[in-house]
C-alpha positions, 0 to 999 in steps of 0.5 A: 230553184236550180237554173240549167244550161243550155247544150251549147258548148262555152266555145259556142256562147260566147261566139254567140255574145260577140257583137263584132270586132274593133282595133286600137292603134298605140295612139289610142285611134279606135277602128269601130265596126272592122266585120268578119274579116278586121285584117282585110278590113283594116287594110282598105281603111289604111290604104295598105296592101301588107300588114304582119301578125303582131304577138304577145307573150303570156306568163307561160311563155307562149306567143299569143296573136293580139292584132297586126302591124300596118304601116307603122301602126300597132293595131290591138284588135278586140271582140266587142261583147255584151256588157251584161249577158 
């Protein structure tokens, strides 16, 4: 039996499996259920009004946005997805 794939593109398939966003700071504190606008929600929860973008370098030498620096906390933001697809 041959399985066929739907006409969804890869980006559509990834978006459909995302259950939410969360962040992790450098001290191991988790921030769950950040919604569609994680920067805005983190600022609200931390009682701040400004955030700087945080980047890491890839192997190709490109900078990739991975989170925010808010009030001395380095927050890496993650998409939460289902474990089994």
